[in-house]
N, C-alpha and C positions, 0 to 999 in steps of 0.2 A: 482199620485202614480201609477195608472194603466199603463200609457204610460211609466213611468220609469221602471216598471217591464217588460213590453213587450220588451223594448230596452236593458234590462239587465243593467240598471244604478244602481249605488250604492249610499249609503249615504256617502258623502265625503265633503271636505271643499267647493268645488264648487257647488255641488247640494244643500247643505244646505244653502249656501249663496243665491242661486237662490230662494229657498223657502222663505227665509226671505225677499227678495225683492218682491216676488209675493204676500206676505201678504198685502202690501200696494196697489199693482196694482189690485188684485182680487176684492177688495171691491169697487173699483172705479165705475164700471158699476152699481153695486147694489145701491150705494149712489145716482148716477145720476137718476136712475129709481125711487127709492123710494121718493126722493125729488120732482120729477116731479109729482108722484102720489099724494103726499100731496098737492101740489099746485093746482091740478085739484079738489081734494076733498074740498079745501077751496073755490072753485068756486061754491060749492053746489052739486057736482056730488056724486053719490054713490061710494063706494069703487070699485065695479066691473067695472062700467063705467069709473071711473078715472084710474084704472089700464090699461084698454084697450086703452083709448085715450092717456094716458101718454106714454105707450110703443110704440104705433104707431108713436107718435110725435118724439120719440128719436131713432127709429129703424135705420135710416140712420147714425146718429151720432155715435151710439154704434158700428155698423158694421165698420164704417170708422176708428174709434179710435182703435178698436181691430186689424183690418187688418194692420193698420200702425205700431202698436207695434210688431206684428208678423213679419212684413217686416223688422224689425230691428233685432229681436232676432234670427230668423232663419239664416241669414247670419253670425251672431256672432257664432252660433253653428256649422257652416260649413266652418270656416276659415282653411287655410292650415298651414304648418309649425308646430312648437312646440305649438304655442298658440292655434291652432285649436284643438289639443287634450286636451289642458288645459281647454278650454272654451266650449267644445262640450256639456257636460252634463248641464252646466250652461245655455247656450242659449236655448237649446231645452227644458229643464225643464220649463223655464219661458214661452216659446211659447205654450207648452201644457197647462199650467195653464191658460193662456189668452184665449185659444180656448174654454176650458170648462167653464170659467167665462162668456164668451159671450153667450154660450148656456143657462147658468143659468139666465143671465139677460133677455133673451128673453122668458124664460119659467117659471122657478121656482119662481123667484122674483115677477113678476106680479101676478102669481097664488096665492102665499101665501099672498101677499098684499091684494088681492081682498077679501079674506076670514078672514084675521086676523086684518087688519086695520079697525078701527071704526071711524065714524065722530067725530071730535075733540070736547070734552067738557073740555075746558081748566081749568075752575074753579074746576071741579071735579077731574081732573088729578092732579092739584096742591095740593089738600087735601090728595091724596093718596101717593104722593111722600114724600121721606125723606126730612126734612126741609133743611139740608145742601146741598143735591143734587139740590133741587129746587132753593136755593140761588145761587148755581154755574150756573145753567141753565139760571136763570134770568140775571145774570151778563154777561154770554156769549152771550145771545140773544141781550142784550142792546149794548154790544160792537160790535156785528155784524151789528146791525141796524145803529149804528153810522158810521161804515165803509161804509155800503151801501149808506147812505145819502151823505157822503163825496165823494164817488166814483161817484154817480149820478150827483152831482153838478160839480165835476171836468170834467166829460165827456161832460156836456152841454157846458163847456167852450172850451175844447180841440178840439171838432169836428168842431168848427168854423174855426180853423186854422190847418187843417191836415198837411199841408206842413211843418209848423214850428215844429210840434210834431215829424214828421219823421226826420227832420234835426237834432233835438236834440238827438233823439234815435240813429241815425247812427253816430253822433259825439261821443257819449259815447262809441259806439262800436269801433270806431277808436282809441280812447284814451285807451280803454282796450287792444286792440291788441298791443299797444305800450308797455304794461307791460309784454307781452309774453316772451321777452328775459330774464326777471328776474326769470322765472320759470325754475328750473333745470330739467335735463333729465337723466333717468337711465332705465335699462331693467326692473327691478322689484323693488318694494319698499324694503328698508332695514328694516328688522324686527328681533325681538329677537328670533332667532331659538334655542338659548341655546347651540350651538355647533360652535366652531371655532378652527383654527389650528395656531400653532406657528412653522414655518419652520426655520431652521438654517443651516448655512454652515461654517465649519471650514477651515483653510488653506489647500492647496493641500498637500497630503501626510500624513495628520493626520490619525493615526491609530484609531481603534475602541475604545480602552480604553481611549485614549486621548480625542476623540470626546465626549464620555460620561462624562468625567471630565469637559470639557469646557461647556457642556450643564447643568451641575449640578446647577449653580446659577439660571438659568431660571426655572428649575424644582422646586427648593426650593421656588421661588417667586410664582409660580403657585399654589403649594400646600398650601401656606399660605393664599390663598383667601378662605374665608368660603363659597363662592358661588359655588366653584368647587366641582363637584360630582365624576367625573371619569377623569383620565389622562392616556393616552397611549403613550409611547415613541417608535418611529420607527427610526432606523438608518440603512442606506444602503438598504432600501426596494426598490422594483420595479427597481432593477438593478442600483440604484444610488450608488455612491461610499460611503465608510464608513465615509467620512468626512462630509456627509450631513444627516440630519434627521429632524424629526418633532414631536411635541407634539399635539396629538389629544385630545381636551378638551371638556367635556360635563358639563354643569352647572345644578344646581338644577332648577326646574320649576320657572318661573318668579314670580309666586305668593308666593314663599318661599324665595325670596331674595329682598334686598332693592335697589340694583343697576341693571341697564340694562346690557345686554351683550356688547353693544357698549361702555358704560362707563368703563367696565372691560378691554375691548380690548384697549381703549385709554390709560389707566393707564399702561397696560403691554407693549405697544409700547414705552412709555417713559423709562421703565425699561430696555428693551432689548437693547436699543441704548447704554446704558452704560456698557453692558457686554463685557469684553475683550476677544478677540480670536475668536469670532463668529460674523457672519452677520445674523441677524434674522428679520423675517417679521411676522406680525400678520394678519391673513386673515380669514374672515367669511366663513363658509361652505355653504352658500346659493348661488344660481345662478348656472351658468355653465361656462365652458371654456375649453381651450386646456390643460387638466391636471392641471389646476389652477383655483381658484375661484375668482381671482381679477377681478373687473369689467372693467378695461381698459387694453386692450391687442392689441398691434400693431405688426403685422407680417411683418418683413423686409425680402425681397426675392432677391436672386441673385445667382451667380455661385461660386464666390471666397469666401470661408468660412472665411478667415482671414479678407478680406475687409468688409464682412457682419458683422462680430463681431465688427469691429472698428466702423461701423455705429451704431450698436446696443448700444455699450457703450457710444457713443456720444449722442444719443437720450436719453438714460437713465439719463445721467448727466444733460441734459437740462430739462427733466421732473422733476428731483429732485428740480430744482430751482423754479418750479411753486408753489405758495402758495396753500396749501390744498392737494398736492400730497404726498403720503407716500407709504412705502413698495414697492419701485421701484426696479426692478431686471430684469434680462434677462434669457431666457430659456437655453441659451448655457452655459454649465458648464465649469469651468476652466479646462485646459488641465491636464490630470492625468498621473502619471508615468506609463510607459508601456515598455515591452520588445519586441523589433522588431527582427524577425528572417528572414534574407534574404538568401534564399537557392541558392547555386551555382548549377544550373541545370546540367551543364556539369560534374562537379565533382561528384554530386550525381548519375547521370546516369551511370557513369563509375564504380561506386561501387554497382550498382543494386538497387538504391533507386529512388523514384519519389516523387513529391510534395504532392500527395494525401496520400500516406502511411506515409510520415513524419508528415503531419498535423494531421492525425488520432492518431498517437502515442503521439504527443505533447498534443493533447486535452485530451486523456485518462489519461496521466501521471499527468497533472497539474490541469485539471478541472474535471476529472472524467467522466466515460462513463458507461451507463447501459448495462448489458449483455443481458437484456430481460428476465432474470430468476428472481425468487423470492423465499424466504423461509418463512415459517409460524411459528409463535410462538403464541400459543393460538388462539385468533380470529383475530390476526393482520398479514398482509402480508407485507414483506419488500423486496424492489427491491435490487438486487445485483449490486453494482457499483464498477468498477475497478478504482483504483487510487493509485499513489505512496504514501508511508508513508509521513507524514508531514515533518519529519526531512530531507527528500531527495528533498524537493522543497521549500527551504527557501530563496535562493538568485540566482543571475544570473549564477553563476558557475554551479549550479545544472542543469540549462537548457543546458548549453554548454556540460556538461558531460553525458547527456541523451544518452543511447545506443538504437539504432534502428536496428532491424533485417532485413537483405535483403533476397532475394529469396533463397540464398545458405545457409542460417542459420547463416551467419556472423553478428556480432554486430558492427555497425558503430557508432562512437561518433558523436553527432550532430554538435559539434564545428568544426569537420573536414570537413563538407560539407556545412556549413552555417556560416554567420556572425551574431552573437548574440550580440545585443547592447541595452543599456538603452536609452529610448527616452520618449517623452510625446505626448499626442494627445487627442482629444475630446472623451468622452465616448459614445456619440451618435450624429448623424447629422439628424436633422429634415428636411423633405421635404414636400412641398405642391405644387400641380400641376407640379410635376417633377422638381421643383426648390428648392434649399436649402433655409431654412427659420430659422430665429431667432426671437423670440417673446420678446418684451419689455412689462413687466407687471407693473401695478401701481394700488394702492388703493387711495381712496379719503377720506378726513376728512374736513368737513366744506364747501365743494363744491360738486356738483353732478358729477357723471362720465361723463355725457354729456358735462358739462362745460370744463372738462379736455380734452376730446376728441376734442372739438372745438379748444382749444388752440394748441393741438398737430398738428391737420390737417391744421389750418390756419396760425400758426406762426412757430412752431418748425421744422416741416418737410421741409417747403420751405427754411428755413435758412440753412439746411444741404447741399443743392445742390448735391444730390447723382448722381453718374455717370450713364451714359446710361447703361441699363441692370439690374439696381437695382430699385425695386419698393416697395410699402408697401400696406397693406390691414388690415383693422380693423378685428380682429378675436375674438373668445370667446364671452363674453357677449355683447361686442360692435357690433359684427356682428349679433348676435341674436336680439339685440335691433333694428337694422336697418331693418332686415327681418320681425320682429314682427310689427313694425310701418307701414311697407309696406302692410302687410296683413290687419291691422286695417284700413288703408286708403282705401284699396279696398272694405272692408266691409262697410265703411261709404258711399262711392260712390254708391255701389249697393243698400244700404238701402235708400238713397235719391231718386234714380231712381225708386225703387219699391214703395216707399211711394207716390211719385208723380203720378205714374200710378194708384195706388189704389184710391187716392183722385180724380183723373181725371175721373175714371170710376164711382165713387160714386156720384160725384156732376155734372157729365155730362158737364164738363167745363174744358178748358185748362188753364183758368185764375185764377179761385178761388183756385185751389191747390197752386198756387204761393202766393196768399194772406195768406193762412194758413201756408205755409212753411217759410214765412218771420219771423216767431217766432223762427226758428232754430238758427240764429246767436246770438240772445239775450241770449240764454242759455249759450253761450261761455263766456259771461261777468261774470256770476256767477261762472262758472267753474274755470276761471283764478283767479278771486278774492278769491275764496275758497281755491285754492291751495296755493296762496301767504300767506293768513292769517293763514292757518293751517301749513305752512312750509312743504308742500308736493311737490312732483315732478311730472313731466309728465312721466308716466311709463305705462306698459301694462295694469295695473288695472285702472288707471285714464283715459286712452284712451278708454278702453271698457266702462267705465262710460259715457264718452262723446258720444260714439256711441249709448248707450241706451237712452240718452237724446233726440236723433232724434225722437224717437217714443213717449216718454213721453210728450214732450212740445207741440206736435201738438194737443193733446187731448183738451186743453183749447180753442185753435183757432177753432177747428172743432165745439165745442159746440156753440161758438159765431156765426160763419158763418152759421151754419145749422139753428139756430133759426131766424137769420136775413133774410135768404132766405124764410123761411116759412111765416114770417110776411109780406114780400114784396109780396108774392103770394096772400095774403089776402087783398092786396091793401093799406097797411100801407106805408106812405112816407119813402124814403130812410133813412134820418137822425133819424126819430122817430123809425124806425125798428131797427136801430143800438142801439139807447138808450134803447129800450125795451130789446133787446138781452143782453146788458151789465148788466142791472139791474136784470133781471130774471135768468141769468146764473151765476151771481156772487156767489151765495150760493153753487151750486154744484162744481164750479171751486175751490172755497175756501176749501170746504170739501175734495175733491179728492186730491188736492195738499197737504193739511195738512196731510192726512192719509199716502200718499207716503213718505213725508218728515219724519214723525214720525217713520215710519217703517225703514228708513235708518239712523236715528240718532245714534242708537247703533254702526253701522258700521262706521259712520263719526267720532264718538268720540273715536273709537278704543277700544271698550269694549270687553274683552274676550282674551283668550290665542291666540297669533299669529294674533291679530286683526290688527297690523301694516301693514300686507300684503294687506288687503282689505280696509284700511282706506281711501286711496286716492280716491277710487271709490265712497265711501259714501260722501266724501267732494265734489266731482264733481257733484254728483246727487243732493245733498241738495242745494248747491250754485246755480247750473244751474236751478233747478226748482223754487227756490225763485225769482231770477231775471227775468227769462223768464215769470213767471206768472204775475208779476207786469207790465212788459213791454208789454206782450201780451194784457192785459186788457186795456192798453193805446194806443198801436200802431196799433194792428190789426184792431180795428174798423175804424181808420183813413185810413189805407191802403184799407180796404174794400170800404169805401166811395169814395176814389179816383179812384179805379178800376171801380166801378159801374157807377160813373159819366162819366168816359172816355168811358165806353161801351155804355152808353145812347147817348152820343154825336156821337160816331162812328155809331151807328145804325140810329140816326137821319140824319146823313150825307148821309148814303146809301139810306134812304127813300126819301130824298130831291133830 
């Protein structure tokens, strides 16, 4: 909290999630230290001596695990793009917590243990405990001893055939990667925000009153839902024509309704398809985009606006045929009626008029123009705007009959110096990188946005064979997803490099860090399986969870390798040192992994308001920790044996 205050962090969704994760991580060091102190006390040492020896024994392991974790969370808190701002407080808050946890493990934990812990008198302790608590503890200890015995017996067998164990482990990893295409992709998880939009479009030329009439069935249907709290209707907003509009809908909190926002949106999609006279789309308000919230946006670019629109309509038709694609539309609006004034420059000049003065008068007469003055009524100021009365600007003849004064004070009829004609044209032309652009929008139901993007890029766009000079680019959420995943990839690479450097410095070896980091791929097995079982996608939250696993899963391997190194320095044979490390470090590994998993279970189960947003992160962490812990306990000892035997042969060859 001190560092959060120094950096002016606030309590928000990300910082609170960081604290919930830190609960499991913070007690890990204390668990490892206290467990080791108890082990030394069981050897007959006094609490003071046990605390001193146990802490010294673990000093390297604690420092290595803490620095490895910080090497992951600091890059997460310093990523670029939008995701960097999103996760800054998250990554740095956890990093600060880990730093202070390490200091506590070196100082406060052993100091308190030395004076508070007493030599165990198990029989007396059992008498003082609640009988139900004692019954639970007895069963827990019996269960753990059964697991330890089974693990010890298993390790005696598996270390005889380390190559076969590694082959099986990496085969399972390969099979797991084959499941990766079945995991969907999206920018961020779909969650129940309680807010969504129904946009609609009536035929060209539809007036305001008629548009309201056509939208009435949609309004009545929305208002019939008991889950709806607020509805706002906008027509012709943001310079859109009056034949276009939207309903902005806010639902009651999820705890006060039986249906999710997604279920309500799906039902409403079915209804609006049957409404005559309007084309309507139902879109969630989450995420980001080019004036639109739909997760799939393809920007088509070129110079000829008509050809560009033809390509956009063709692509939109193809996308509609893809199962799971819905709410497909294009950004280019239909051509709207307009009056075109073509000034005869020669004729106007001969009568003392120019295009600038004509344009100013037309604008003032039909659109209104501020005089720059205002008048006050009470506490309110009102701008003074000049404009012709409504009855003088109702049809094209009113435009032709507009009188414009020249320098001599004569009034010239506009129709005498210009051709005034009815026509049609686009209300706006979007440009990107100085090129005209039309965006094709789409939503997804039953498939992930990433799956639809893959179909568009690999199948639909190549089928169109666009002419030279025309191109496409994924924009909106699709572009944000690509840039976000690129930032996460960079953070993962940086974290791996820094973790290796930290471990190499701590163990004074270039090889043993590779042994420890072999546990990293096995975390991916649980992450992928977790996403598939939970029905989650690969998104920015799950990818951040995967990045965090890089630091979390190395802790168990560090504990094993560190103890094996100490045992070998005392003259214990290689395989016996490995067996001792596995047996003695099983309890702290089991306890620390269990504490972290339990801390993440509420997130993984999606408990709480808006929990869907962070659920995929919890699923990745729980699944990754579970599988990596099991495989680390089986695989890392065998890799350690192979590397150490190779090193001994290599050194023996040099000596010979």
